N, C-alpha and C positions, 0 to 999 in steps of 0.2 A: 411607136415606130418599130421597136424591137420585136413586139408581138406580131406585127405585120410581116416582118422579114422571116420570123420563125415559121409562121403558117405558110408563107410562100415556099420556104425550104421544104416543108413537110409535103405540100402538095406537088412540088416538082420532084421530090424524092420518091413519091408513090406513082409517078407517072411510068408508063410502060417504057422499056428500053428503046423502042423504035420511035418514040415521040420525042420531039425536041423540047426540053424544058422551057417554059415561059414564065415571066414574072406577071403576077396579077395585082391589080390595085385593090384597096380596101373595099371599094364598091363592088368589085367583081367577086371578092371573097364573101362578103357579108351581105350583099344585096342592098336594096333601097330600104328606108325605114318602113315603107308601106308593106314590102314583102315580110319584113321582120314581124310586123303587127299580125299579119295573116298566119304566120308560122306559130306565133305565140297563142293565138286564138285556137289554132288546130291542136296544139299540145295540151292546152288547158281543157278543151273539150274531151280529149282522150282520158285524161286523168279524172275528169268529172264523171265520165261514163263508168270508169272502173269503180268508183265509189257509189254509184247510184243504186236504188233499191232493185233494179231489174237484175242485179247479180246476187240472187239469193242463195243461201246455203241449202243444199237438198241431199237427200238420200232416199232409197227405196228398198222394199222387200217384196217378195211375191210367193204365191203358191200356184203350181201348175199341175193340174191333175189330168192324167191321160185316160182315155177310155170312156165308153158310154155307160150310163148308169140309169136304172129305172128310178123314178122319183115319187115322192109322196104326193097325195092328193089333198092333204090337210094343210091349210094355210097357217094354222097355229103350230104345226109341227112339220115345217118344210124340211126337205133334204138339205144338208149342208154339203156343198160341193167343194168349197175352198175355205181356208181359215188363215188369217195373218194377224199376229199380235205385235204392236209397235209401242215403243216408249219414246215420247217426245223429248229430245235432248234440251229444248228450250221452247218458250212460247212460240207458237206459229200455227201452221195449218197442215192438215193431213188430207191428201186427195186419194180416194180409193176408186179404182176402176175394175170392172169385171167384164169378161166376155165369155160367151158360151153359144152353143147351138141347140135349139130345141128340136126334138124329133117326135113327131106325132104320126101314128099309123092306125088306119081304120081297118080292123080285122073282122067286123061283124057283117059287112055286106050291105048296110044301110047308111044313108047320109048321116053325118054327125058333125058337131062343132067342137073342136078341142082348143084348150088354152094352156099356156105355160107362163108363170110368173117368176121372173128372176129378181133378186133383191140383194142389196148390201145392207146388212144390219149390224148392230153392236150387241144384240141379245139373242141371235139365232133364230128370231121370228121374222116374218115379213115386215119390212120397213116401208110403209106406204109413203110415197113421195121420193123414195130412193129405190125405185123398182122400174121394171120394164115388163109390160104385159103383151104376150104374143097370142093372137087369136087366129085360128085357121079353120075354115070350112073344109071337111074331108068327104069326098065321094066314096062310094063303095070300093073297098080294096085298094085304097090309095094311101100315100104317106107324104109328109112334108118335112123338110129341114129348114129351119128359120133361125138365122144368127141373131143374137141380141147382145146388147151391152148396157151397162149401168155405170153412173158416176156419182160419187158422194163426196162432199167437202165438209170437213169439221175443223173448228178452231181447237187447239189443244194448249195445255199449260206445261211448263217445264216439269219432267218427271212423270207426267200423266201416261198411264198405260191404257191402250184401247185395243180391243180385239175385234176385228172385222170379219164377218161371215158372209160368204156368197151363198145365198139360199135359192132353192127352186121348189116350186110345187106346181101341179097341173092336173087336168083331167080331160079326157076325150070321149067320155061315155063308157058304159060297162063293156067289158071285153076288148077294149082298144088299148093300145100301148102309148104311153107318154114317157119320154126319156130325154136325156141329153146325149149328144153325139160328139165325138172328137175330143179335143182338149179344152177344158174349162180353166180360165185363169183369173186370179185376183191379184192386182198389182197395187201396192200402197206406197205413196210418196210423201215425204215431209218437206215442207218449205218454211224457212224462218220468217218470211215476210211476203206481202203481196207486191206486185209491180207498182 
C-alpha cells in the first residue's frame, strides 16, 4: 500500500500546475496482467535484438584515386588503380568493393570492338571470378563511357594481413584509346560475423 501511495504522489507531483491532482488505483498505474505480459515481451525482444548476430563489429578503409589514366592491355600485368591493405582484428570477413568508369575511344575511323576488365585481386593480377568485363562496339570516331563495379568477399583470421588491388586492363584495337575516367574507388570493410 505504501508503494502505491508513493507512486500516486509521484504522478500527481509531476502533473502540470493547471491540472487537478487525481488519485490512481494500482490497476490504473500498472495496467492489467495481460498488458504487463506484452510489455515484458517487447522489452525482452529489444534486448534480444541488441545481442543478435545482426549487430556485427565493422570498420572500413578506402583508396580514392582521382583523374583519368591510360591502362595496360596485358592481363598478366594490369594497371593497378587502387590499393588497400587491411589487418583483420579478429576472425571474420572482409568485403572489398570497387567502382570505376571505362573510357573507350575509336580514333582510327573504322569499326572496332573494345573491352575493359576490372578486377579485385590479392596478387596484383586479374582475379577471374572477382572481375567485371566491359565490352563495347565502337563506330568510326566514337567513344563510350561505361561504369563498372566489382565485389569480393573473403574470410580472414585474427591478425591476417590482406592487400587488395583494384586492377584494370583492356584493348580497343591498334591506334584506339582505352582508359579510365573520373574517380576510381576501392572500399574494404571488415565484419566479425555474418547475419
